[in-house]
Biopython code that builds the backbone (N, CA, C, O; Angstrom):
import numpy as np
from Bio.PDB.StructureBuilder import StructureBuilder

atoms = [
    (1, "MET", "N", (-87.235, -56.898, -94.031)),
    (1, "MET", "CA", (-85.859, -58.155, -94.473)),
    (1, "MET", "C", (-86.767, -59.824, -94.639)),
    (1, "MET", "O", (-86.588, -60.798, -95.371)),
    (2, "SER", "N", (-87.774, -59.496, -93.541)),
    (2, "SER", "CA", (-88.985, -60.930, -93.644)),
    (2, "SER", "C", (-90.233, -61.050, -94.790)),
    (2, "SER", "O", (-90.720, -62.085, -95.245)),
    (3, "ASP", "N", (-90.620, -59.509, -95.134)),
    (3, "ASP", "CA", (-91.728, -59.491, -96.123)),
    (3, "ASP", "C", (-90.900, -59.966, -97.360)),
    (3, "ASP", "O", (-91.290, -60.871, -98.098)),
    (4, "TRP", "N", (-89.823, -59.343, -97.518)),
    (4, "TRP", "CA", (-89.035, -59.396, -99.116)),
    (4, "TRP", "C", (-88.745, -61.031, -98.953)),
    (4, "TRP", "O", (-88.927, -61.581, -100.039)),
    (5, "LEU", "N", (-88.390, -61.857, -98.026)),
    (5, "LEU", "CA", (-88.189, -63.125, -98.265)),
    (5, "LEU", "C", (-89.295, -64.159, -98.299)),
    (5, "LEU", "O", (-89.288, -65.280, -98.809)),
    (6, "GLN", "N", (-90.360, -63.448, -97.560)),
    (6, "GLN", "CA", (-91.889, -64.296, -97.834)),
    (6, "GLN", "C", (-91.966, -64.381, -99.659)),
    (6, "GLN", "O", (-92.075, -65.424, -100.304)),
    (7, "LYS", "N", (-91.898, -63.336, -100.081)),
    (7, "LYS", "CA", (-92.310, -63.500, -101.658)),
    (7, "LYS", "C", (-91.419, -64.350, -102.484)),
    (7, "LYS", "O", (-91.533, -64.164, -103.696)),
    (8, "TYR", "N", (-90.402, -65.401, -102.036)),
    (8, "TYR", "CA", (-90.269, -66.476, -102.692)),
    (8, "TYR", "C", (-90.489, -66.904, -102.861)),
    (8, "TYR", "O", (-90.620, -67.463, -101.772)),
    (9, "PRO", "N", (-91.148, -68.025, -104.025)),
    (9, "PRO", "CA", (-91.590, -69.339, -104.049)),
    (9, "PRO", "C", (-91.320, -69.889, -103.353)),
    (9, "PRO", "O", (-92.013, -69.925, -102.336)),
    (10, "TYR", "N", (-90.136, -70.669, -103.456)),
    (10, "TYR", "CA", (-89.219, -71.630, -102.837)),
    (10, "TYR", "C", (-88.545, -70.919, -100.712)),
    (10, "TYR", "O", (-88.156, -69.861, -100.217)),
    (11, "ARG", "N", (-88.804, -72.337, -100.244)),
    (11, "ARG", "CA", (-88.847, -71.981, -98.873)),
    (11, "ARG", "C", (-87.708, -73.240, -98.775)),
    (11, "ARG", "O", (-87.484, -74.158, -99.565)),
    (12, "ILE", "N", (-87.100, -72.906, -97.507)),
    (12, "ILE", "CA", (-86.821, -74.470, -96.620)),
    (12, "ILE", "C", (-86.545, -73.607, -94.852)),
    (12, "ILE", "O", (-86.386, -72.430, -94.528)),
    (13, "THR", "N", (-86.588, -74.586, -94.262)),
    (13, "THR", "CA", (-86.601, -74.677, -92.626)),
    (13, "THR", "C", (-85.669, -74.866, -92.707)),
    (13, "THR", "O", (-85.359, -75.101, -93.875)),
    (14, "ILE", "N", (-84.513, -74.936, -91.710)),
    (14, "ILE", "CA", (-83.062, -75.186, -90.796)),
    (14, "ILE", "C", (-83.365, -75.432, -89.597)),
    (14, "ILE", "O", (-83.510, -74.612, -88.691)),
    (15, "SER", "N", (-83.476, -76.647, -89.550)),
    (15, "SER", "CA", (-83.526, -77.282, -87.976)),
    (15, "SER", "C", (-81.888, -76.280, -87.273)),
    (15, "SER", "O", (-80.996, -75.730, -87.919)),
    (16, "ILE", "N", (-82.021, -76.367, -86.195)),
    (16, "ILE", "CA", (-80.997, -76.485, -85.145)),
    (16, "ILE", "C", (-79.732, -77.354, -85.180)),
    (16, "ILE", "O", (-78.609, -76.865, -85.060)),
    (17, "TRP", "N", (-79.958, -78.627, -85.346)),
    (17, "TRP", "CA", (-79.331, -80.196, -85.327)),
    (17, "TRP", "C", (-78.528, -80.492, -86.357)),
    (17, "TRP", "O", (-77.674, -81.369, -86.231)),
    (18, "LEU", "N", (-78.693, -79.783, -87.550)),
    (18, "LEU", "CA", (-78.126, -79.770, -88.392)),
    (18, "LEU", "C", (-76.959, -78.594, -88.215)),
    (18, "LEU", "O", (-76.107, -78.942, -89.032)),
    (19, "PHE", "N", (-76.523, -77.480, -87.619)),
    (19, "PHE", "CA", (-75.329, -77.163, -87.120)),
    (19, "PHE", "C", (-75.235, -77.337, -86.671)),
    (19, "PHE", "O", (-74.089, -76.919, -86.513)),
    (20, "GLY", "N", (-75.641, -78.201, -85.227)),
    (20, "GLY", "CA", (-74.665, -79.585, -85.113)),
    (20, "GLY", "C", (-74.152, -79.944, -84.844)),
    (20, "GLY", "O", (-73.369, -79.706, -83.925)),
    (21, "VAL", "N", (-74.386, -81.421, -86.025)),
    (21, "VAL", "CA", (-74.148, -82.026, -87.171)),
    (21, "VAL", "C", (-72.918, -82.043, -88.167)),
    (21, "VAL", "O", (-72.161, -82.952, -88.509)),
    (22, "VAL", "N", (-73.025, -80.238, -88.624)),
    (22, "VAL", "CA", (-72.057, -80.256, -89.347)),
    (22, "VAL", "C", (-71.247, -79.766, -88.547)),
    (22, "VAL", "O", (-70.105, -79.784, -89.006)),
    (23, "GLY", "N", (-71.332, -79.307, -87.491)),
    (23, "GLY", "CA", (-69.919, -78.729, -86.516)),
    (23, "GLY", "C", (-69.098, -80.234, -85.547)),
    (23, "GLY", "O", (-68.017, -80.405, -84.982)),
    (24, "ILE", "N", (-70.507, -81.181, -85.823)),
    (24, "ILE", "CA", (-69.452, -82.654, -85.027)),
    (24, "ILE", "C", (-68.800, -82.879, -86.336)),
    (24, "ILE", "O", (-67.847, -83.652, -86.238)),
    (25, "LEU", "N", (-69.046, -82.396, -87.650)),
    (25, "LEU", "CA", (-68.442, -83.769, -88.446)),
    (25, "LEU", "C", (-67.103, -82.563, -89.142)),
    (25, "LEU", "O", (-66.226, -82.933, -89.923)),
    (26, "ILE", "N", (-67.245, -81.223, -88.657)),
    (26, "ILE", "CA", (-65.805, -80.458, -88.969)),
    (26, "ILE", "C", (-65.064, -80.848, -88.295)),
    (26, "ILE", "O", (-63.934, -81.250, -88.575)),
    (27, "LEU", "N", (-65.674, -80.784, -87.094)),
    (27, "LEU", "CA", (-64.514, -81.448, -86.289)),
    (27, "LEU", "C", (-63.959, -82.989, -86.106)),
    (27, "LEU", "O", (-62.997, -83.063, -85.341)),
    (28, "LEU", "N", (-64.148, -83.515, -86.349)),
    (28, "LEU", "CA", (-64.267, -84.837, -86.855)),
    (28, "LEU", "C", (-63.013, -84.721, -87.880)),
    (28, "LEU", "O", (-61.995, -85.151, -87.339)),
    (29, "LEU", "N", (-62.783, -84.242, -89.266)),
    (29, "LEU", "CA", (-62.604, -84.152, -90.559)),
    (29, "LEU", "C", (-61.278, -83.318, -89.616)),
    (29, "LEU", "O", (-60.123, -83.738, -89.555)),
    (30, "ALA", "N", (-61.697, -82.305, -89.068)),
    (30, "ALA", "CA", (-60.089, -81.502, -88.589)),
    (30, "ALA", "C", (-59.186, -82.478, -87.594)),
    (30, "ALA", "O", (-57.976, -82.434, -87.815)),
    (31, "LEU", "N", (-59.575, -83.249, -86.655)),
    (31, "LEU", "CA", (-58.852, -84.369, -85.900)),
    (31, "LEU", "C", (-58.319, -85.487, -86.689)),
    (31, "LEU", "O", (-57.334, -86.110, -86.291)),
    (32, "LEU", "N", (-58.895, -85.762, -87.743)),
    (32, "LEU", "CA", (-58.543, -86.297, -89.265)),
    (32, "LEU", "C", (-57.288, -86.216, -89.038)),
    (32, "LEU", "O", (-56.449, -86.858, -88.407)),
    (33, "VAL", "N", (-57.341, -84.916, -89.945)),
    (33, "VAL", "CA", (-56.521, -84.630, -90.966)),
    (33, "VAL", "C", (-54.946, -84.055, -89.529)),
    (33, "VAL", "O", (-53.745, -84.311, -89.622)),
    (34, "VAL", "N", (-55.541, -83.422, -88.614)),
    (34, "VAL", "CA", (-54.047, -83.074, -87.404)),
    (34, "VAL", "C", (-53.614, -84.333, -87.485)),
    (34, "VAL", "O", (-52.508, -84.603, -87.953)),
    (35, "GLY", "N", (-54.291, -85.058, -87.120)),
    (35, "GLY", "CA", (-53.784, -86.801, -87.209)),
    (35, "GLY", "C", (-52.788, -87.674, -87.394)),
    (35, "GLY", "O", (-51.858, -88.203, -86.786)),
    (36, "LEU", "N", (-53.558, -87.625, -88.968)),
    (36, "LEU", "CA", (-52.642, -88.117, -89.858)),
    (36, "LEU", "C", (-51.198, -87.271, -90.218)),
    (36, "LEU", "O", (-50.242, -87.916, -90.649)),
    (37, "ASN", "N", (-51.104, -85.979, -90.043)),
    (37, "ASN", "CA", (-50.285, -84.794, -90.110)),
    (37, "ASN", "C", (-49.297, -85.750, -88.902)),
    (37, "ASN", "O", (-48.292, -86.410, -89.167)),
    (38, "THR", "N", (-49.621, -85.661, -88.223)),
    (38, "THR", "CA", (-48.776, -85.817, -86.640)),
    (38, "THR", "C", (-47.958, -87.390, -87.137)),
    (38, "THR", "O", (-46.731, -87.468, -87.074)),
    (39, "ILE", "N", (-48.805, -88.563, -87.614)),
    (39, "ILE", "CA", (-48.576, -89.595, -88.009)),
    (39, "ILE", "C", (-47.467, -89.757, -89.039)),
    (39, "ILE", "O", (-46.593, -90.623, -89.001)),
    (40, "LYS", "N", (-47.636, -88.655, -90.120)),
    (40, "LYS", "CA", (-46.234, -88.539, -90.919)),
    (40, "LYS", "C", (-45.790, -88.141, -90.304)),
    (40, "LYS", "O", (-45.118, -89.116, -89.966)),
    (41, "ALA", "N", (-45.404, -87.227, -89.557)),
    (41, "ALA", "CA", (-44.498, -86.282, -88.858)),
    (41, "ALA", "C", (-43.261, -87.436, -87.857)),
    (41, "ALA", "O", (-42.030, -87.437, -87.830)),
    (42, "ALA", "N", (-44.180, -88.215, -87.217)),
    (42, "ALA", "CA", (-43.670, -89.062, -86.013)),
    (42, "ALA", "C", (-42.613, -89.856, -86.788)),
    (42, "ALA", "O", (-41.451, -89.983, -86.401)),
    (43, "ILE", "N", (-43.175, -90.447, -88.059)),
    (43, "ILE", "CA", (-42.565, -91.604, -88.605)),
    (43, "ILE", "C", (-41.635, -91.011, -89.971)),
    (43, "ILE", "O", (-40.886, -91.874, -90.428)),
    (44, "THR", "N", (-41.608, -90.342, -90.323)),
    (44, "THR", "CA", (-40.194, -89.718, -90.659)),
    (44, "THR", "C", (-38.948, -89.759, -89.823)),
    (44, "THR", "O", (-38.904, -89.751, -88.593)),
    (45, "ASN", "N", (-37.585, -89.821, -90.961)),
    (45, "ASN", "CA", (-36.388, -89.910, -90.688)),
    (45, "ASN", "C", (-35.884, -88.469, -90.047)),
    (45, "ASN", "O", (-35.316, -87.615, -90.727)),
    (46, "PRO", "N", (-36.124, -88.352, -88.888)),
    (46, "PRO", "CA", (-35.484, -86.289, -89.041)),
    (46, "PRO", "C", (-34.174, -86.119, -90.022)),
    (46, "PRO", "O", (-33.831, -85.043, -90.512)),
    (47, "VAL", "N", (-33.549, -87.290, -90.206)),
    (47, "VAL", "CA", (-32.191, -87.038, -91.045)),
    (47, "VAL", "C", (-32.480, -85.887, -92.194)),
    (47, "VAL", "O", (-32.237, -84.712, -92.467)),
    (48, "LYS", "N", (-33.328, -87.323, -92.780)),
    (48, "LYS", "CA", (-33.574, -87.061, -94.064)),
    (48, "LYS", "C", (-34.045, -85.207, -94.057)),
    (48, "LYS", "O", (-33.324, -84.316, -94.507)),
    (49, "SER", "N", (-35.542, -84.990, -93.368)),
    (49, "SER", "CA", (-35.915, -83.093, -93.429)),
    (49, "SER", "C", (-34.449, -82.833, -92.709)),
    (49, "SER", "O", (-34.640, -81.733, -93.228)),
    (50, "LEU", "N", (-33.252, -82.756, -92.070)),
    (50, "LEU", "CA", (-31.781, -81.863, -92.046)),
    (50, "LEU", "C", (-31.396, -82.059, -93.167)),
    (50, "LEU", "O", (-31.267, -80.946, -93.677)),
    (51, "ARG", "N", (-31.119, -82.858, -93.902)),
    (51, "ARG", "CA", (-30.696, -83.066, -95.080)),
    (51, "ARG", "C", (-31.380, -82.339, -96.343)),
    (51, "ARG", "O", (-30.588, -82.043, -97.238)),
    (52, "ALA", "N", (-32.439, -82.078, -96.507)),
    (52, "ALA", "CA", (-33.219, -81.811, -97.011)),
    (52, "ALA", "C", (-32.610, -79.631, -96.970)),
    (52, "ALA", "O", (-32.571, -78.893, -97.955)),
    (53, "GLU", "N", (-32.297, -79.291, -95.663)),
    (53, "GLU", "CA", (-32.595, -78.163, -95.691)),
    (53, "GLU", "C", (-30.740, -77.834, -95.896)),
    (53, "GLU", "O", (-30.326, -76.679, -95.998)),
]
sb = StructureBuilder()
sb.init_structure("model")
sb.init_model(0)
sb.init_chain("A")
sb.init_seg("    ")
for serial, (resi, resn, name, xyz) in enumerate(atoms, 1):
    if name == "N":
        sb.init_residue(resn, " ", resi, " ")
    sb.init_atom(name, np.array(xyz, "f"), 0.0, 1.0, " ", f" {name:<3s}", serial, name[0])
structure = sb.get_structure()
């Protein structure tokens, strides 16, 4: 596999810190989405949701 990959003219190196940065960004995005949905649910009047059902 390594020999096959060496035949490509363009190669990049990926550092381990890049995976950490991306992981932290994904975690922050997930927390933001969950937080906004939680706030939206807390503000919504429960009577309106019960009437819709």
